[in-house]
PDB file of N, CA, C and O in Angstrom:
ATOM      1  N   UNK A   1    -160.717  69.472 -44.943  1.00  0.00           N
ATOM      2  CA  UNK A   1    -161.172  68.167 -45.393  1.00  0.00           C
ATOM      3  C   UNK A   1    -160.765  67.082 -44.403  1.00  0.00           C
ATOM      4  O   UNK A   1    -161.558  66.184 -44.121  1.00  0.00           O
ATOM      5  N   UNK A   2    -159.568  67.144 -43.879  1.00  0.00           N
ATOM      6  CA  UNK A   2    -159.091  66.122 -42.948  1.00  0.00           C
ATOM      7  C   UNK A   2    -159.932  66.109 -41.670  1.00  0.00           C
ATOM      8  O   UNK A   2    -160.183  65.044 -41.105  1.00  0.00           O
ATOM      9  N   UNK A   3    -160.364  67.274 -41.215  1.00  0.00           N
ATOM     10  CA  UNK A   3    -161.172  67.345 -40.001  1.00  0.00           C
ATOM     11  C   UNK A   3    -162.516  66.656 -40.208  1.00  0.00           C
ATOM     12  O   UNK A   3    -162.990  65.944 -39.322  1.00  0.00           O
ATOM     13  N   UNK A   4    -163.128  66.860 -41.358  1.00  0.00           N
ATOM     14  CA  UNK A   4    -164.411  66.212 -41.655  1.00  0.00           C
ATOM     15  C   UNK A   4    -164.242  64.690 -41.693  1.00  0.00           C
ATOM     16  O   UNK A   4    -165.091  63.959 -41.183  1.00  0.00           O
ATOM     17  N   UNK A   5    -163.163  64.221 -42.288  1.00  0.00           N
ATOM     18  CA  UNK A   5    -162.909  62.778 -42.345  1.00  0.00           C
ATOM     19  C   UNK A   5    -162.689  62.214 -40.946  1.00  0.00           C
ATOM     20  O   UNK A   5    -163.155  61.117 -40.640  1.00  0.00           O
ATOM     21  N   UNK A   6    -161.987  62.950 -40.103  1.00  0.00           N
ATOM     22  CA  UNK A   6    -161.756  62.519 -38.728  1.00  0.00           C
ATOM     23  C   UNK A   6    -163.075  62.446 -37.962  1.00  0.00           C
ATOM     24  O   UNK A   6    -163.288  61.515 -37.185  1.00  0.00           O
ATOM     25  N   UNK A   7    -163.955  63.411 -38.173  1.00  0.00           N
ATOM     26  CA  UNK A   7    -165.257  63.398 -37.516  1.00  0.00           C
ATOM     27  C   UNK A   7    -166.096  62.210 -37.972  1.00  0.00           C
ATOM     28  O   UNK A   7    -166.782  61.591 -37.159  1.00  0.00           O
ATOM     29  N   UNK A   8    -166.050  61.883 -39.262  1.00  0.00           N
ATOM     30  CA  UNK A   8    -166.786  60.733 -39.785  1.00  0.00           C
ATOM     31  C   UNK A   8    -166.245  59.446 -39.181  1.00  0.00           C
ATOM     32  O   UNK A   8    -167.015  58.578 -38.772  1.00  0.00           O
ATOM     33  N   UNK A   9    -164.936  59.320 -39.125  1.00  0.00           N
ATOM     34  CA  UNK A   9    -164.314  58.126 -38.558  1.00  0.00           C
ATOM     35  C   UNK A   9    -164.633  57.996 -37.074  1.00  0.00           C
ATOM     36  O   UNK A   9    -164.935  56.903 -36.596  1.00  0.00           O
ATOM     37  N   UNK A  10    -164.568  59.101 -36.349  1.00  0.00           N
ATOM     38  CA  UNK A  10    -164.875  59.094 -34.915  1.00  0.00           C
ATOM     39  C   UNK A  10    -166.332  58.709 -34.680  1.00  0.00           C
ATOM     40  O   UNK A  10    -166.636  57.943 -33.765  1.00  0.00           O
ATOM     41  N   UNK A  11    -167.233  59.239 -35.505  1.00  0.00           N
ATOM     42  CA  UNK A  11    -168.649  58.899 -35.375  1.00  0.00           C
ATOM     43  C   UNK A  11    -168.865  57.409 -35.623  1.00  0.00           C
ATOM     44  O   UNK A  11    -169.601  56.759 -34.880  1.00  0.00           O
ATOM     45  N   UNK A  12    -168.235  56.865 -36.655  1.00  0.00           N
ATOM     46  CA  UNK A  12    -168.383  55.434 -36.963  1.00  0.00           C
ATOM     47  C   UNK A  12    -167.846  54.577 -35.821  1.00  0.00           C
ATOM     48  O   UNK A  12    -168.466  53.583 -35.443  1.00  0.00           O
ATOM     49  N   UNK A  13    -166.710  54.956 -35.279  1.00  0.00           N
ATOM     50  CA  UNK A  13    -166.122  54.214 -34.164  1.00  0.00           C
ATOM     51  C   UNK A  13    -167.033  54.265 -32.940  1.00  0.00           C
ATOM     52  O   UNK A  13    -167.237  53.245 -32.283  1.00  0.00           O
ATOM     53  N   UNK A  14    -167.575  55.417 -32.631  1.00  0.00           N
ATOM     54  CA  UNK A  14    -168.475  55.551 -31.482  1.00  0.00           C
ATOM     55  C   UNK A  14    -169.753  54.738 -31.679  1.00  0.00           C
ATOM     56  O   UNK A  14    -170.238  54.111 -30.737  1.00  0.00           O
ATOM     57  N   UNK A  15    -170.306  54.742 -32.904  1.00  0.00           N
ATOM     58  CA  UNK A  15    -171.509  53.945 -33.180  1.00  0.00           C
ATOM     59  C   UNK A  15    -171.212  52.457 -33.035  1.00  0.00           C
ATOM     60  O   UNK A  15    -172.030  51.707 -32.502  1.00  0.00           O
ATOM     61  N   UNK A  16    -170.038  52.025 -33.510  1.00  0.00           N
ATOM     62  CA  UNK A  16    -169.665  50.627 -33.393  1.00  0.00           C
ATOM     63  C   UNK A  16    -169.520  50.236 -31.923  1.00  0.00           C
ATOM     64  O   UNK A  16    -170.028  49.200 -31.496  1.00  0.00           O
ATOM     65  N   UNK A  17    -168.826  51.070 -31.157  1.00  0.00           N
ATOM     66  CA  UNK A  17    -168.625  50.761 -29.741  1.00  0.00           C
ATOM     67  C   UNK A  17    -169.949  50.700 -29.003  1.00  0.00           C
ATOM     68  O   UNK A  17    -170.166  49.782 -28.211  1.00  0.00           O
ATOM     69  N   UNK A  18    -170.833  51.646 -29.239  1.00  0.00           N
ATOM     70  CA  UNK A  18    -172.141  51.644 -28.581  1.00  0.00           C
ATOM     71  C   UNK A  18    -172.951  50.416 -28.970  1.00  0.00           C
ATOM     72  O   UNK A  18    -173.529  49.741 -28.118  1.00  0.00           O
ATOM     73  N   UNK A  19    -172.986  50.136 -30.266  1.00  0.00           N
ATOM     74  CA  UNK A  19    -173.776  49.008 -30.759  1.00  0.00           C
ATOM     75  C   UNK A  19    -173.261  47.688 -30.196  1.00  0.00           C
ATOM     76  O   UNK A  19    -174.043  46.889 -29.680  1.00  0.00           O
ATOM     77  N   UNK A  20    -171.960  47.452 -30.290  1.00  0.00           N
ATOM     78  CA  UNK A  20    -171.395  46.184 -29.821  1.00  0.00           C
ATOM     79  C   UNK A  20    -171.463  46.073 -28.299  1.00  0.00           C
ATOM     80  O   UNK A  20    -171.686  44.982 -27.773  1.00  0.00           O
ATOM     81  N   UNK A  21    -171.277  47.169 -27.592  1.00  0.00           N
ATOM     82  CA  UNK A  21    -171.372  47.145 -26.131  1.00  0.00           C
ATOM     83  C   UNK A  21    -172.789  46.774 -25.711  1.00  0.00           C
ATOM     84  O   UNK A  21    -172.986  45.910 -24.857  1.00  0.00           O
ATOM     85  N   UNK A  22    -173.784  47.442 -26.323  1.00  0.00           N
ATOM     86  CA  UNK A  22    -175.180  47.156 -25.974  1.00  0.00           C
ATOM     87  C   UNK A  22    -175.567  45.725 -26.318  1.00  0.00           C
ATOM     88  O   UNK A  22    -176.348  45.105 -25.596  1.00  0.00           O
ATOM     89  N   UNK A  23    -175.035  45.201 -27.401  1.00  0.00           N
ATOM     90  CA  UNK A  23    -175.395  43.856 -27.839  1.00  0.00           C
ATOM     91  C   UNK A  23    -174.694  42.779 -27.021  1.00  0.00           C
ATOM     92  O   UNK A  23    -175.290  41.738 -26.743  1.00  0.00           O
ATOM     93  N   UNK A  24    -173.441  43.006 -26.630  1.00  0.00           N
ATOM     94  CA  UNK A  24    -172.603  41.918 -26.108  1.00  0.00           C
ATOM     95  C   UNK A  24    -172.319  41.968 -24.604  1.00  0.00           C
ATOM     96  O   UNK A  24    -171.995  40.938 -24.012  1.00  0.00           O
ATOM     97  N   UNK A  25    -172.431  43.123 -23.984  1.00  0.00           N
ATOM     98  CA  UNK A  25    -172.016  43.260 -22.592  1.00  0.00           C
ATOM     99  C   UNK A  25    -173.236  43.415 -21.697  1.00  0.00           C
ATOM    100  O   UNK A  25    -174.059  44.310 -21.891  1.00  0.00           O
ATOM    101  N   UNK A  26    -173.338  42.533 -20.720  1.00  0.00           N
ATOM    102  CA  UNK A  26    -174.427  42.596 -19.750  1.00  0.00           C
ATOM    103  C   UNK A  26    -174.277  43.879 -18.919  1.00  0.00           C
ATOM    104  O   UNK A  26    -173.197  44.140 -18.390  1.00  0.00           O
ATOM    105  N   UNK A  27    -175.337  44.678 -18.799  1.00  0.00           N
ATOM    106  CA  UNK A  27    -175.211  45.949 -18.082  1.00  0.00           C
ATOM    107  C   UNK A  27    -174.923  45.810 -16.585  1.00  0.00           C
ATOM    108  O   UNK A  27    -174.467  46.766 -15.959  1.00  0.00           O
ATOM    109  N   UNK A  28    -175.178  44.649 -16.008  1.00  0.00           N
ATOM    110  CA  UNK A  28    -174.837  44.468 -14.593  1.00  0.00           C
ATOM    111  C   UNK A  28    -173.465  43.787 -14.512  1.00  0.00           C
ATOM    112  O   UNK A  28    -173.349  42.561 -14.490  1.00  0.00           O
ATOM    113  N   UNK A  29    -172.444  44.628 -14.468  1.00  0.00           N
ATOM    114  CA  UNK A  29    -171.066  44.128 -14.462  1.00  0.00           C
ATOM    115  C   UNK A  29    -170.808  43.293 -13.213  1.00  0.00           C
ATOM    116  O   UNK A  29    -171.056  43.738 -12.093  1.00  0.00           O
ATOM    117  N   UNK A  30    -170.309  42.076 -13.419  1.00  0.00           N
ATOM    118  CA  UNK A  30    -169.989  41.196 -12.303  1.00  0.00           C
ATOM    119  C   UNK A  30    -168.504  40.904 -12.230  1.00  0.00           C
ATOM    120  O   UNK A  30    -167.998  40.483 -11.190  1.00  0.00           O
ATOM    121  N   UNK A  31    -167.795  41.129 -13.346  1.00  0.00           N
ATOM    122  CA  UNK A  31    -166.370  40.859 -13.413  1.00  0.00           C
ATOM    123  C   UNK A  31    -165.661  42.045 -14.056  1.00  0.00           C
ATOM    124  O   UNK A  31    -166.261  42.793 -14.827  1.00  0.00           O
ATOM    125  N   UNK A  32    -164.393  42.209 -13.737  1.00  0.00           N
ATOM    126  CA  UNK A  32    -163.623  43.305 -14.311  1.00  0.00           C
ATOM    127  C   UNK A  32    -163.257  43.033 -15.773  1.00  0.00           C
ATOM    128  O   UNK A  32    -163.111  43.967 -16.563  1.00  0.00           O
ATOM    129  N   UNK A  33    -163.112  41.774 -16.125  1.00  0.00           N
ATOM    130  CA  UNK A  33    -162.704  41.386 -17.476  1.00  0.00           C
ATOM    131  C   UNK A  33    -163.900  40.822 -18.239  1.00  0.00           C
ATOM    132  O   UNK A  33    -164.876  40.373 -17.638  1.00  0.00           O
ATOM    133  N   UNK A  34    -163.813  40.850 -19.579  1.00  0.00           N
ATOM    134  CA  UNK A  34    -164.842  40.223 -20.392  1.00  0.00           C
ATOM    135  C   UNK A  34    -164.774  38.714 -20.215  1.00  0.00           C
ATOM    136  O   UNK A  34    -163.690  38.134 -20.156  1.00  0.00           O
ATOM    137  N   UNK A  35    -165.944  38.081 -20.131  1.00  0.00           N
ATOM    138  CA  UNK A  35    -165.930  36.618 -20.117  1.00  0.00           C
ATOM    139  C   UNK A  35    -165.799  36.131 -21.560  1.00  0.00           C
ATOM    140  O   UNK A  35    -165.846  36.931 -22.494  1.00  0.00           O
ATOM    141  N   UNK A  36    -165.637  34.843 -21.739  1.00  0.00           N
ATOM    142  CA  UNK A  36    -165.393  34.289 -23.076  1.00  0.00           C
ATOM    143  C   UNK A  36    -166.528  34.612 -24.039  1.00  0.00           C
ATOM    144  O   UNK A  36    -166.278  35.012 -25.176  1.00  0.00           O
ATOM    145  N   UNK A  37    -167.767  34.445 -23.602  1.00  0.00           N
ATOM    146  CA  UNK A  37    -168.910  34.729 -24.458  1.00  0.00           C
ATOM    147  C   UNK A  37    -168.965  36.187 -24.890  1.00  0.00           C
ATOM    148  O   UNK A  37    -169.225  36.479 -26.058  1.00  0.00           O
ATOM    149  N   UNK A  38    -168.721  37.103 -23.961  1.00  0.00           N
ATOM    150  CA  UNK A  38    -168.712  38.532 -24.289  1.00  0.00           C
ATOM    151  C   UNK A  38    -167.587  38.851 -25.270  1.00  0.00           C
ATOM    152  O   UNK A  38    -167.773  39.615 -26.217  1.00  0.00           O
ATOM    153  N   UNK A  39    -166.434  38.266 -25.035  1.00  0.00           N
ATOM    154  CA  UNK A  39    -165.285  38.520 -25.891  1.00  0.00           C
ATOM    155  C   UNK A  39    -165.531  38.052 -27.319  1.00  0.00           C
ATOM    156  O   UNK A  39    -165.229  38.766 -28.275  1.00  0.00           O
ATOM    157  N   UNK A  40    -166.078  36.853 -27.457  1.00  0.00           N
ATOM    158  CA  UNK A  40    -166.396  36.319 -28.787  1.00  0.00           C
ATOM    159  C   UNK A  40    -167.450  37.191 -29.460  1.00  0.00           C
ATOM    160  O   UNK A  40    -167.339  37.497 -30.648  1.00  0.00           O
ATOM    161  N   UNK A  41    -168.468  37.589 -28.707  1.00  0.00           N
ATOM    162  CA  UNK A  41    -169.530  38.433 -29.246  1.00  0.00           C
ATOM    163  C   UNK A  41    -168.965  39.764 -29.745  1.00  0.00           C
ATOM    164  O   UNK A  41    -169.307  40.208 -30.841  1.00  0.00           O
ATOM    165  N   UNK A  42    -168.113  40.397 -28.958  1.00  0.00           N
ATOM    166  CA  UNK A  42    -167.519  41.678 -29.352  1.00  0.00           C
ATOM    167  C   UNK A  42    -166.663  41.501 -30.604  1.00  0.00           C
ATOM    168  O   UNK A  42    -166.738  42.314 -31.525  1.00  0.00           O
ATOM    169  N   UNK A  43    -165.849  40.441 -30.645  1.00  0.00           N
ATOM    170  CA  UNK A  43    -165.011  40.191 -31.826  1.00  0.00           C
ATOM    171  C   UNK A  43    -165.866  40.058 -33.083  1.00  0.00           C
ATOM    172  O   UNK A  43    -165.556  40.653 -34.116  1.00  0.00           O
ATOM    173  N   UNK A  44    -166.940  39.281 -32.994  1.00  0.00           N
ATOM    174  CA  UNK A  44    -167.815  39.082 -34.158  1.00  0.00           C
ATOM    175  C   UNK A  44    -168.546  40.360 -34.533  1.00  0.00           C
ATOM    176  O   UNK A  44    -168.691  40.678 -35.713  1.00  0.00           O
ATOM    177  N   UNK A  45    -169.002  41.082 -33.536  1.00  0.00           N
ATOM    178  CA  UNK A  45    -169.737  42.328 -33.773  1.00  0.00           C
ATOM    179  C   UNK A  45    -168.854  43.344 -34.497  1.00  0.00           C
ATOM    180  O   UNK A  45    -169.281  43.961 -35.473  1.00  0.00           O
ATOM    181  N   UNK A  46    -167.636  43.511 -34.021  1.00  0.00           N
ATOM    182  CA  UNK A  46    -166.709  44.463 -34.633  1.00  0.00           C
ATOM    183  C   UNK A  46    -166.389  44.027 -36.067  1.00  0.00           C
ATOM    184  O   UNK A  46    -166.372  44.857 -36.976  1.00  0.00           O
ATOM    185  N   UNK A  47    -166.139  42.741 -36.271  1.00  0.00           N
ATOM    186  CA  UNK A  47    -165.834  42.245 -37.613  1.00  0.00           C
ATOM    187  C   UNK A  47    -167.002  42.492 -38.563  1.00  0.00           C
ATOM    188  O   UNK A  47    -166.793  42.912 -39.702  1.00  0.00           O
ATOM    189  N   UNK A  48    -168.225  42.237 -38.110  1.00  0.00           N
ATOM    190  CA  UNK A  48    -169.400  42.462 -38.948  1.00  0.00           C
ATOM    191  C   UNK A  48    -169.591  43.946 -39.242  1.00  0.00           C
ATOM    192  O   UNK A  48    -169.938  44.324 -40.361  1.00  0.00           O
ATOM    193  N   UNK A  49    -169.364  44.781 -38.236  1.00  0.00           N
ATOM    194  CA  UNK A  49    -169.517  46.216 -38.418  1.00  0.00           C
ATOM    195  C   UNK A  49    -168.573  46.716 -39.504  1.00  0.00           C
ATOM    196  O   UNK A  49    -168.978  47.476 -40.384  1.00  0.00           O
ATOM    197  N   UNK A  50    -167.298  46.283 -39.440  1.00  0.00           N
ATOM    198  CA  UNK A  50    -166.326  46.712 -40.438  1.00  0.00           C
ATOM    199  C   UNK A  50    -166.649  46.141 -41.811  1.00  0.00           C
ATOM    200  O   UNK A  50    -166.473  46.830 -42.816  1.00  0.00           O
ATOM    201  N   UNK A  51    -167.117  44.904 -41.876  1.00  0.00           N
ATOM    202  CA  UNK A  51    -167.471  44.302 -43.158  1.00  0.00           C
ATOM    203  C   UNK A  51    -168.628  45.050 -43.811  1.00  0.00           C
ATOM    204  O   UNK A  51    -168.597  45.312 -45.013  1.00  0.00           O
ATOM    205  N   UNK A  52    -169.638  45.392 -43.035  1.00  0.00           N
ATOM    206  CA  UNK A  52    -170.772  46.148 -43.574  1.00  0.00           C
ATOM    207  C   UNK A  52    -170.321  47.524 -44.043  1.00  0.00           C
ATOM    208  O   UNK A  52    -170.708  47.966 -45.125  1.00  0.00           O
ATOM    209  N   UNK A  53    -169.504  48.207 -43.238  1.00  0.00           N
ATOM    210  CA  UNK A  53    -169.022  49.524 -43.645  1.00  0.00           C
ATOM    211  C   UNK A  53    -168.183  49.444 -44.909  1.00  0.00           C
ATOM    212  O   UNK A  53    -168.246  50.340 -45.750  1.00  0.00           O
ATOM    213  N   UNK A  54    -167.395  48.378 -45.057  1.00  0.00           N
ATOM    214  CA  UNK A  54    -166.592  48.182 -46.267  1.00  0.00           C
ATOM    215  C   UNK A  54    -167.502  48.019 -47.475  1.00  0.00           C
ATOM    216  O   UNK A  54    -167.272  48.635 -48.515  1.00  0.00           O
ATOM    217  N   UNK A  55    -168.544  47.185 -47.342  1.00  0.00           N
ATOM    218  CA  UNK A  55    -169.462  46.958 -48.459  1.00  0.00           C
ATOM    219  C   UNK A  55    -170.222  48.223 -48.826  1.00  0.00           C
ATOM    220  O   UNK A  55    -170.423  48.509 -50.007  1.00  0.00           O
ATOM    221  N   UNK A  56    -170.642  48.977 -47.824  1.00  0.00           N
ATOM    222  CA  UNK A  56    -171.347  50.236 -48.096  1.00  0.00           C
ATOM    223  C   UNK A  56    -170.412  51.207 -48.812  1.00  0.00           C
ATOM    224  O   UNK A  56    -170.814  51.864 -49.773  1.00  0.00           O
ATOM    225  N   UNK A  57    -169.179  51.297 -48.350  1.00  0.00           N
ATOM    226  CA  UNK A  57    -168.200  52.173 -49.000  1.00  0.00           C
ATOM    227  C   UNK A  57    -167.950  51.774 -50.439  1.00  0.00           C
ATOM    228  O   UNK A  57    -167.867  52.633 -51.316  1.00  0.00           O
ATOM    229  N   UNK A  58    -167.827  50.468 -50.695  1.00  0.00           N
ATOM    230  CA  UNK A  58    -167.617  49.988 -52.066  1.00  0.00           C
ATOM    231  C   UNK A  58    -168.825  50.314 -52.940  1.00  0.00           C
ATOM    232  O   UNK A  58    -168.667  50.728 -54.088  1.00  0.00           O
ATOM    233  N   UNK A  59    -170.028  50.129 -52.403  1.00  0.00           N
ATOM    234  CA  UNK A  59    -171.246  50.425 -53.163  1.00  0.00           C
ATOM    235  C   UNK A  59    -171.329  51.914 -53.477  1.00  0.00           C
ATOM    236  O   UNK A  59    -171.662  52.296 -54.599  1.00  0.00           O
ATOM    237  N   UNK A  60    -171.032  52.746 -52.503  1.00  0.00           N
ATOM    238  CA  UNK A  60    -171.061  54.193 -52.732  1.00  0.00           C
ATOM    239  C   UNK A  60    -170.020  54.591 -53.768  1.00  0.00           C
ATOM    240  O   UNK A  60    -170.280  55.445 -54.616  1.00  0.00           O
ATOM    241  N   UNK A  61    -168.841  53.974 -53.702  1.00  0.00           N
ATOM    242  CA  UNK A  61    -167.782  54.271 -54.662  1.00  0.00           C
ATOM    243  C   UNK A  61    -168.218  53.882 -56.072  1.00  0.00           C
ATOM    244  O   UNK A  61    -167.994  54.627 -57.026  1.00  0.00           O
ATOM    245  N   UNK A  62    -168.845  52.705 -56.197  1.00  0.00           N
ATOM    246  CA  UNK A  62    -169.297  52.280 -57.525  1.00  0.00           C
ATOM    247  C   UNK A  62    -170.399  53.193 -58.047  1.00  0.00           C
ATOM    248  O   UNK A  62    -170.474  53.446 -59.249  1.00  0.00           O
ATOM    249  N   UNK A  63    -171.254  53.689 -57.155  1.00  0.00           N
ATOM    250  CA  UNK A  63    -172.298  54.624 -57.571  1.00  0.00           C
ATOM    251  C   UNK A  63    -171.687  55.938 -58.038  1.00  0.00           C
ATOM    252  O   UNK A  63    -172.148  56.531 -59.013  1.00  0.00           O
ATOM    253  N   UNK A  64    -170.653  56.391 -57.344  1.00  0.00           N
ATOM    254  CA  UNK A  64    -169.976  57.633 -57.735  1.00  0.00           C
ATOM    255  C   UNK A  64    -169.241  57.489 -59.050  1.00  0.00           C
ATOM    256  O   UNK A  64    -169.017  58.475 -59.751  1.00  0.00           O
ATOM    257  N   UNK A  65    -168.858  56.252 -59.395  1.00  0.00           N
ATOM    258  CA  UNK A  65    -168.144  56.003 -60.643  1.00  0.00           C
ATOM    259  C   UNK A  65    -169.093  55.623 -61.774  1.00  0.00           C
ATOM    260  O   UNK A  65    -168.645  55.241 -62.855  1.00  0.00           O
ATOM    261  N   UNK A  66    -170.393  55.723 -61.537  1.00  0.00           N
ATOM    262  CA  UNK A  66    -171.365  55.446 -62.579  1.00  0.00           C
ATOM    263  C   UNK A  66    -171.745  53.989 -62.709  1.00  0.00           C
ATOM    264  O   UNK A  66    -172.381  53.612 -63.693  1.00  0.00           O
ATOM    265  N   UNK A  67    -171.375  53.150 -61.744  1.00  0.00           N
ATOM    266  CA  UNK A  67    -171.684  51.732 -61.855  1.00  0.00           C
ATOM    267  C   UNK A  67    -172.759  51.273 -60.909  1.00  0.00           C
ATOM    268  O   UNK A  67    -172.939  50.069 -60.727  1.00  0.00           O
ATOM    269  N   UNK A  68    -173.480  52.191 -60.300  1.00  0.00           N
ATOM    270  CA  UNK A  68    -174.504  51.810 -59.326  1.00  0.00           C
ATOM    271  C   UNK A  68    -175.768  51.303 -59.991  1.00  0.00           C
ATOM    272  O   UNK A  68    -175.900  51.346 -61.214  1.00  0.00           O
ATOM    273  N   UNK A  69    -176.687  50.828 -59.187  1.00  0.00           N
ATOM    274  CA  UNK A  69    -177.963  50.328 -59.693  1.00  0.00           C
ATOM    275  C   UNK A  69    -178.685  51.448 -60.411  1.00  0.00           C
ATOM    276  O   UNK A  69    -178.735  52.576 -59.920  1.00  0.00           O
ATOM    277  N   UNK A  70    -179.231  51.153 -61.542  1.00  0.00           N
ATOM    278  CA  UNK A  70    -179.937  52.168 -62.312  1.00  0.00           C
ATOM    279  C   UNK A  70    -179.014  52.922 -63.256  1.00  0.00           C
ATOM    280  O   UNK A  70    -179.484  53.701 -64.085  1.00  0.00           O
ATOM    281  N   UNK A  71    -177.700  52.703 -63.143  1.00  0.00           N
ATOM    282  CA  UNK A  71    -176.734  53.329 -64.042  1.00  0.00           C
ATOM    283  C   UNK A  71    -176.613  54.805 -63.799  1.00  0.00           C
ATOM    284  O   UNK A  71    -177.542  55.448 -63.311  1.00  0.00           O
ATOM    285  N   UNK A  72    -175.484  55.331 -64.136  1.00  0.00           N
ATOM    286  CA  UNK A  72    -175.249  56.764 -64.029  1.00  0.00           C
ATOM    287  C   UNK A  72    -174.915  57.216 -62.635  1.00  0.00           C
ATOM    288  O   UNK A  72    -174.949  56.444 -61.676  1.00  0.00           O
ATOM    289  N   UNK A  73    -174.595  58.468 -62.549  1.00  0.00           N
ATOM    290  CA  UNK A  73    -174.221  59.049 -61.270  1.00  0.00           C
ATOM    291  C   UNK A  73    -175.464  59.318 -60.440  1.00  0.00           C
ATOM    292  O   UNK A  73    -176.558  59.452 -60.988  1.00  0.00           O
ATOM    293  N   UNK A  74    -175.309  59.399 -59.113  1.00  0.00           N
ATOM    294  CA  UNK A  74    -176.453  59.711 -58.266  1.00  0.00           C
ATOM    295  C   UNK A  74    -177.034  61.072 -58.625  1.00  0.00           C
ATOM    296  O   UNK A  74    -176.304  62.001 -58.969  1.00  0.00           O
ATOM    297  N   UNK A  75    -178.332  61.176 -58.542  1.00  0.00           N
ATOM    298  CA  UNK A  75    -178.994  62.442 -58.848  1.00  0.00           C
ATOM    299  C   UNK A  75    -178.950  63.377 -57.656  1.00  0.00           C
ATOM    300  O   UNK A  75    -179.014  62.944 -56.505  1.00  0.00           O
ATOM    301  N   UNK A  76    -178.839  64.654 -57.944  1.00  0.00           N
ATOM    302  CA  UNK A  76    -178.968  65.646 -56.877  1.00  0.00           C
ATOM    303  C   UNK A  76    -180.316  66.328 -57.018  1.00  0.00           C
ATOM    304  O   UNK A  76    -180.750  66.650 -58.124  1.00  0.00           O
ATOM    305  N   UNK A  77    -180.961  66.543 -55.909  1.00  0.00           N
ATOM    306  CA  UNK A  77    -182.304  67.126 -55.934  1.00  0.00           C
ATOM    307  C   UNK A  77    -182.268  68.539 -55.442  1.00  0.00           C
ATOM    308  O   UNK A  77    -183.305  69.200 -55.388  1.00  0.00           O
TER     309      UNK A  77
END
């Protein structure tokens, strides 16, 4: 079970890094360090990514506890 959780966490971290890098960092590197705009963009991107993941996790938890939209537990097909 721990290995599966580690894989999920690693996948989420990699998706966040790819998404924020593509959104915030100019592909033609001109400086070794992030400039102010890139740094602010990365900070906001990471914060939003974690906030969305938190909300999704809370929604999934409420669905598993029978409090999701439509009531009851999720159906299995």
